[in-house]
BAMARDO-642994 format. One record per residue: x, y negated, z negated of N, C-alpha, C in turn. Coordinates in steps of 0.001 Angstrom, whole numbers. Each point is the difference from the previous one (the first is absolute). Layout:
BEGIN
[[X Y Z] [X Y Z] [X Y Z]] ...
//
This chain:
BEGIN
[[-11877 12512 -8167] [-653 -393 1337] [-1386 -569 -308]] [[-622 658 -1272] [-1390 -102 -225] [-335 -1495 -504]] [[1032 -671 -428] [-33 -1348 -519] [-127 -1147 1101]] [[334 505 1400] [148 -832 1104] [-1083 -859 254]] [[559 -1477 430] [-1322 -1033 81] [927 -558 1316]] [[-892 -623 816] [584 -952 1125] [-987 -1236 -225]] [[971 -1033 662] [-537 -1352 283] [159 -419 1183]] [[-950 -918 463] [-300 -457 1355] [-568 -1274 -6]] [[419 -946 904] [-694 -1079 157] [-1925 160 -42]] [[-382 728 951] [-1363 509 -149] [-539 643 -1282]] [[661 396 -690] [-590 559 -1309] [-26 -1015 -1163]] [[1124 -1032 204] [108 -1072 -1019] [787 -894 367]] [[-642 -1211 841] [877 -880 897] [654 -855 -1020]] [[-703 -566 -1228] [446 -728 -735] [1689 534 -685]] [[-640 1052 -605] [1346 668 -546] [1258 222 853]] [[-273 519 1341] [897 494 1138] [626 -1387 -47]] [[-679 -988 507] [785 -1222 185] [867 -825 -994]] [[-431 -26 -909] [728 -484 -1306] [990 1033 -230]] [[198 1201 -22] [1085 1090 -151] [1068 -363 794]] [[-473 49 1501] [925 -291 1132] [537 -1511 55]] [[-599 -730 -541] [383 -1706 289] [925 -168 -1430]] [[-237 494 -1147] [982 157 -1348] [1513 762 588]] [[-290 1359 353] [1076 392 505] [1067 -854 1124]] [[-898 -325 1061] [951 -711 860] [560 -1259 -361]] [[-840 -804 -882] [500 -1179 -510] [1207 538 -1091]] [[-76 980 -620] [1307 261 -1003] [1277 362 815]] [[-348 519 865] [1198 507 947] [784 -1171 512]] [[-1037 -1089 511] [426 -1212 905] [912 -786 -1055]] [[-529 -52 -1391] [632 -799 -1233] [1364 479 -433]] [[290 1345 209] [799 433 -353] [1286 105 960]] [[-591 289 1273] [1331 -193 979] [394 -1647 9]] [[-984 -1086 -361] [278 -1352 111] [846 -453 -967]] [[-148 924 -1167] [862 -456 -1126] [1219 578 22]] [[593 1227 785] [1272 563 274] [482 -653 981]] [[-665 -607 1141] [660 -749 1198] [481 -1155 -607]] [[-514 -734 -1148] [419 -1141 -489] [1170 -51 -1375]] [[429 988 101] [969 301 -1142] [1342 59 946]] [[1319 -435 -1073] [1112 151 514] [574 1087 -56]] [[901 807 492] [656 1305 101] [1 500 -1083]] [[570 -259 -1181] [82 343 -1301] [-1585 376 -822]] [[-679 -878 318] [-1143 163 -975] [-1108 489 1111]] [[241 277 1235] [-737 1060 872] [396 1188 -141]] [[1280 451 -620] [414 1196 18] [-698 456 -1433]] [[-2 -919 -1124] [-429 433 -1145] [-1645 -6 285]] [[-610 -622 451] [-1598 -27 285] [-47 1455 542]] [[739 474 1407] [-68 1154 521] [29 1106 -797]] [[1033 261 -825] [-141 1131 -1143] [-891 -346 -991]] [[-645 -976 -246] [-1127 -518 -1137] [-1377 829 746]] [[-80 -2 1203] [-1070 829 779] [88 1174 -115]] [[1204 405 441] [314 1464 -293] [-526 748 -1521]] [[731 -987 -1054] [-684 767 -1184] [-1443 -247 -263]] [[-770 -900 467] [-1381 120 -102] [-423 949 797]] [[251 382 1168] [-209 1288 858] [-57 1279 -681]] [[1165 6 -806] [395 1149 -988] [-849 102 -951]] [[-354 -1029 -878] [-772 -267 -1350] [-1797 643 728]] [[35 -663 1015] [-1663 311 655] [-156 1317 75]] [[1007 769 509] [198 1471 315] [-412 854 -1042]] [[974 -232 -982] [6 428 -1264] [-1086 60 -727]] [[-797 -1372 33] [-922 -409 -1010] [-1303 931 863]] [[-81 58 1129] [-1026 846 614] [20 1235 -382]] [[947 643 -81] [258 1499 -303] [-142 204 -1482]] [[202 -835 -898] [-322 -94 -1467] [-1470 -246 -54]] [[-578 -793 910] [-1342 -412 -481] [-931 1393 549]] [[326 735 1275] [-737 1022 88] [84 1063 -718]] [[1421 170 -680] [188 1173 -1155] [-787 -391 -1128]] [[-57 -1327 -395] [-824 -476 -1343] [-1522 461 197]] [[-558 -11 1109] [-1296 128 477] [-413 1153 222]] [[1130 1145 132] [-313 1259 374] [-181 291 1634]] [[212 -1173 710] [125 75 1185] [714 520 1126]] [[1432 143 -806] [1057 760 775] [51 1264 477]] [[-59 10 1302] [75 1554 260] [720 402 1235]] [[614 1127 352] [1219 144 913] [-474 131 1081]] [[-1677 152 148] [-637 -122 1468] [-302 -1417 407]] [[101 -862 -928] [-245 -1486 834] [946 -857 -332]] [[647 -107 -1292] [909 -780 -573] [1513 -297 630]] [[446 974 789] [1292 -171 93] [97 -837 1093]] [[1091 -938 294] [-63 -1070 948] [595 429 1228]] [[-746 651 690] [114 845 1419] [-759 -366 769]] [[-863 -1013 -67] [-746 -648 1183] [1253 -911 943]] [[-146 -570 741] [623 -687 900] [317 -1611 -718]] [[-1067 -335 -765] [113 -993 -600] [652 167 -1633]] [[-232 1279 -495] [748 519 -1222] [1351 -193 84]] [[607 709 1443] [1184 217 194] [802 -1391 197]] [[-685 -878 546] [335 -1572 164] [108 -466 -1173]] [[-870 33 -999] [73 -769 -1414] [1143 445 -383]] [[916 1332 -35] [1203 150 -594] [1169 -860 1101]] [[-256 144 1323] [1278 -448 546] [7 -1742 -102]] [[-1042 -351 -179] [75 -1666 -281] [850 -20 -1481]] [[-159 562 -807] [947 156 -1500] [1539 89 407]] [[405 902 727] [1259 270 123] [558 -1531 1217]] [[-834 -62 794] [627 -901 1089] [115 -1625 -721]] [[-817 -374 -1052] [143 -1269 -569] [1076 -82 -480]] [[779 956 -561] [1236 78 -865] [1523 322 1085]] [[-496 825 1090] [1078 294 893] [-292 377 1357]] [[6 -1137 726] [-335 42 1320] [318 1202 731]] [[-710 779 696] [148 1204 1073] [-623 -146 1344]] [[512 -149 1099] [-602 -501 1192] [-1220 1235 336]] [[274 1223 -184] [-874 959 414] [-1097 96 -704]] [[-69 -538 -1558] [-1292 -121 -755] [-455 -1255 564]] [[565 -1080 33] [-517 -1244 634] [-986 268 1549]] [[584 991 696] [-1031 226 1276] [-745 1178 -346]] [[20 424 -1034] [-1229 944 -573] [-872 -822 -368]] [[261 -1136 -824] [-1386 -960 -467] [-540 -801 1042]] [[840 -534 923] [-286 -771 936] [-913 640 962]] [[592 1482 572] [-796 616 869] [-1310 840 -386]] [[329 318 -920] [-1301 1212 -898] [-587 -573 -1258]] [[787 -1275 -506] [-493 -187 -1334] [-1056 -1225 237]] [[437 -832 1029] [-995 -933 88] [-1161 156 771]] [[-311 886 1056] [-1230 674 402] [-632 566 -975]] [[431 1066 -547] [-744 700 -1203] [-275 -943 -1211]] [[735 -1111 -139] [-502 -809 -1140] [-1091 -824 511]] [[-135 -739 1097] [-845 -707 621] [-1510 877 33]] [[40 1254 606] [-1051 687 -213] [-643 317 -1171]] [[917 386 -1092] [-440 94 -1263] [-662 -1113 -346]] [[636 -1279 103] [-795 -1043 -609] [-1404 -466 677]] [[101 145 1674] [-1226 -83 324] [-978 1065 -160]] [[184 1291 -202] [-923 822 -245] [435 861 -1198]] [[84 -488 -1104] [577 595 -1098] [-1024 1596 -378]] [[1010 721 -253] [-473 1310 -1000] [505 206 -1126]] [[-908 -97 -960] [623 -62 -1773] [-19 1399 -438]] [[1329 737 75] [-160 1593 -280] [-320 175 -1099]] [[196 -564 -1034] [-363 -268 -1331] [-1480 -752 -687]] [[-602 -412 1243] [-975 -998 -176] [457 -1499 -332]] [[-978 -566 -356] [634 -1722 -41] [-841 -356 -1586]] [[-162 885 -914] [-22 -463 -1331] [1294 -572 -481]] [[-319 -1060 -887] [1359 -452 -1004] [1114 -439 944]] [[1125 261 -420] [1269 -192 643] [24 505 1595]] [[-735 759 236] [153 796 1457] [-80 -811 1128]] [[-1116 -1177 -356] [-257 -1042 996] [1068 -969 192]] [[429 -571 -802] [1037 -895 378] [1318 857 280]] [[178 990 -575] [1357 1027 145] [-189 198 1770]] [[-1044 266 582] [202 131 1282] [717 -1171 772]] [[-868 -1064 128] [722 -1188 534] [1428 -369 -33]] [[271 253 -1604] [1430 -521 -332] [939 1029 677]] [[-190 1344 -43] [644 1127 533] [332 -232 1520]] [[-1308 -131 842] [158 -237 1252] [210 -1213 448]] [[-278 -1246 -583] [446 -1388 46] [1785 307 248]] [[398 573 -979] [1355 150 -349] [1017 625 1361]] [[-910 906 254] [478 726 1531] [-100 -858 861]] [[-639 -988 -102] [-168 -774 1526] [937 -1419 -467]] [[114 -123 -1133] [849 -1129 -508] [1680 281 488]] [[270 1449 -580] [1513 179 60] [671 -237 1081]] [[-655 519 1408] [642 -88 1060] [-78 -1219 855]] [[-1242 -1059 -351] [136 -1340 433] [844 -869 -888]] [[-16 65 -1290] [1300 -409 -616] [1315 -213 247]] [[349 1399 233] [1392 239 638] [218 -498 1406]] [[-917 164 729] [-79 -638 1766] [329 -1651 -280]] [[-673 -376 -580] [-338 -1319 -276] [1227 -810 -607]] [[236 535 -1398] [1042 -968 -540] [1168 674 -171]] [[149 1462 918] [1426 73 246] [359 381 1100]] [[-1009 -293 867] [560 237 1472] [149 1516 618]] [[-247 890 -694] [188 1226 383] [-1003 360 1480]] [[602 779 372] [-528 252 1652] [-107 1633 87]] [[-759 489 832] [-239 1078 355] [1242 628 1195]] [[432 1324 -172] [758 257 1290] [-701 414 1202]] [[644 212 1153] [-708 -73 1380] [-827 1518 -247]] [[759 1033 -481] [-582 1351 300] [-982 288 -1192]] [[-211 -1002 -1226] [-691 185 -1308] [-1337 538 322]] [[-533 -346 1183] [-1756 501 125] [143 1501 392]] [[755 423 722] [180 1705 37] [531 433 -1448]] [[981 -659 -510] [243 777 -1321] [-1044 192 -750]] [[-989 -1161 -110] [-1034 -288 -931] [-829 1350 109]] [[-336 -215 1467] [-822 1101 615] [519 1654 -587]] [[899 175 333] [914 1135 -319] [-4 348 -1371]] [[302 -1189 -1054] [-160 410 -1400] [-1290 204 -690]] [[-1263 -590 675] [-1267 129 -216] [-285 1351 -75]] [[391 744 1408] [-312 1301 212] [394 903 -1025]] [[1559 -442 -156] [598 1165 -1099] [-534 -535 -1253]] [[-252 -794 -486] [-729 -238 -1193] [-1106 695 -228]] [[-733 -129 1111] [-1613 923 102] [240 1326 -186]] [[1162 795 634] [403 1297 -50] [343 220 -1334]] [[717 -826 -834] [578 9 -1468] [-1140 -27 -1066]] [[-1003 -758 272] [-930 45 -643] [-1077 1077 -162]] [[-188 136 1332] [-869 1402 269] [379 1185 -682]] [[1341 -40 -407] [791 1190 -208] [-347 -62 -1815]] [[80 -1385 -174] [-144 -104 -1645] [-1705 159 -307]] [[-551 -179 875] [-1755 150 -175] [-159 1678 32]] [[767 641 668] [116 1434 132] [514 687 -1152]] [[921 -499 -729] [698 518 -1228] [-699 -135 -1071]] [[-725 -1229 -125] [-781 -197 -1275] [-1358 478 37]] [[-494 313 1304] [-1294 840 74] [573 1706 -475]] [[1317 454 263] [139 1276 7] [299 267 -1758]] [[759 -947 -609] [-14 31 -1400] [-1319 -582 -1074]] [[-978 -802 517] [-952 -436 -594] [-1256 331 538]] [[-215 697 1218] [-1262 743 440] [-1099 -842 650]] [[669 -1433 43] [-1089 -1209 601] [1191 -619 939]] [[-619 -401 1139] [584 -859 1114] [166 -1607 -162]] [[1142 -529 -387] [88 -1401 -46] [-277 -754 1577]] [[-130 -1146 55] [-528 -573 1222] [1005 -1228 247]] [[1100 -155 -492] [1104 -845 382] [375 36 1380]] [[164 -1503 373] [-88 -400 1274] [-1457 456 1129]] [[-1008 160 -1050] [-1089 530 801] [21 789 961]] [[841 1135 -51] [222 1324 601] [-1020 926 149]] [[-668 121 -1359] [-1235 994 104] [-1580 -764 74]] [[403 -1375 -158] [-1399 -377 84] [48 -1770 20]] [[-1162 -193 1230] [77 -1446 394] [-66 -842 -1401]] [[773 -1352 282] [-500 -724 -1015] [-1450 -727 349]] [[-897 25 -1066] [-1208 -1007 -32] [-121 -1196 103]] [[1304 -772 75] [-152 -1569 228] [-550 -16 1353]] [[-1022 -1133 176] [-822 -401 1167] [1243 -773 1024]] [[706 789 774] [1053 -305 1214] [-673 282 1004]] [[-424 -1073 924] [-488 114 1110] [816 577 1057]] [[1450 161 -596] [1017 679 1306] [-207 1497 -302]] [[-893 465 -1155] [455 1566 -274] [-1686 275 654]] [[-83 397 1174] [-1421 247 413] [-226 1441 -43]] [[650 926 -608] [-306 886 -313] [480 874 -1289]] [[-681 888 -796] [874 226 -1242] [-120 1438 -227]] [[-163 710 1446] [-60 1342 -170] [1464 555 7]] [[432 1108 -735] [1536 459 73] [-56 960 830]] [[990 -130 778] [1093 -626 -32] [386 -1166 951]] [[-1145 -399 706] [-49 -996 1307] [568 -1537 -692]] [[-768 -130 -1491] [361 -1546 -201] [1151 -18 -500]] [[843 1220 -350] [1539 -214 -25] [642 -448 1245]] [[-209 481 1147] [538 -469 1283] [-286 -1267 106]] [[-1163 -529 -618] [-282 -1162 259] [824 -1118 -1031]] [[148 530 -680] [870 -1000 -1260] [1600 38 605]] [[469 1159 596] [1480 314 470] [-375 -1026 1208]] [[-618 -78 959] [-355 -1096 1004] [34 -1198 -244]] [[-692 -161 -1053] [37 -1700 -410] [1134 -298 -706]] [[805 837 -666] [992 -64 -927] [1082 -510 1273]] [[191 617 1122] [845 -231 1112] [-153 -1554 560]] [[-1243 -259 44] [-682 -1360 721] [635 -904 -652]] [[-797 76 -1270] [475 -911 -1417] [1662 -266 40]] [[929 844 318] [1210 48 -238] [546 -964 1280]] [[-315 298 967] [81 -908 926] [-430 -1609 394]] [[-1216 -3 -623] [-650 -1238 42] [938 -1046 -1112]] [[284 613 -1206] [738 -602 -1022] [1260 -252 812]] [[687 940 507] [1273 -237 582] [186 -937 1132]] [[-1052 -320 634] [-61 -1095 1156] [-372 -1335 -347]] [[-695 98 -1197] [-79 -1277 -753] [1164 -780 -524]] [[858 1103 -640] [1207 -441 -713] [1075 -223 1323]] [[-332 414 825] [981 -187 1302] [-260 -1366 435]] [[-1237 -230 179] [-535 -1157 431] [497 -1421 -914]] [[17 444 -1178] [309 -1237 -889] [1724 -6 -414]] [[646 858 680] [1388 205 28] [278 828 -1069]] [[-611 711 -395] [655 945 -1323] [285 1306 303]] [[592 162 1221] [357 1158 799] [1510 -382 331]] [[1102 872 -678] [1195 -145 666] [107 81 1396]] [[992 -933 629] [228 233 1515] [838 1408 554]] [[559 530 -1049] [562 1002 480] [410 886 -1667]] [[281 1344 284] [308 733 -1228] [1083 -585 -516]] 
//
């Protein structure tokens, strides 16, 4: 956590705006490419994206190991976006409805917040800066790509399932945090369960533990509902189970 850095519009408006703009443009371009392919080529392109997501994940961890930055307290993919970065690999090869709903209802809002209020856990030197936008852009890209180019939809009860799964995931990651602390003598902060993120997010109006955690859970629920009803408004929710 000692290498953490945050970027905001207030701290560096040119860099923030350029980073966000390039990320959004790349997402739009990739979705557009997939949209204009025939079924056979679209299937190949989708798997190609899955390969790219996998290579990015492996390269990142190899890069951290090479620099001596990899450690069990900070480098496991156990933040919400880290878990999503694994899910997008699998779903591009084999579609799964529950994974899709996880990406839409939990992945999209977490990726948007990360892109708009980024926190660079490993700092932003070298590859770490573009990697942040590659990884979080991919998390935002995958559910949009699958929704637009394959017509996948949410189930009616998906908002309840997503919130329940989010709470279960929080409990599970909390147990992992405690297990690591028991064996290594230091408490990790996966899912920001022990310490509030340093990103300048206006929604996080307190950083005092445990109050900020309840703020995060509340806004997780609100974001799930908002994304669900946006998808319902555009016809991306099934009429019946």
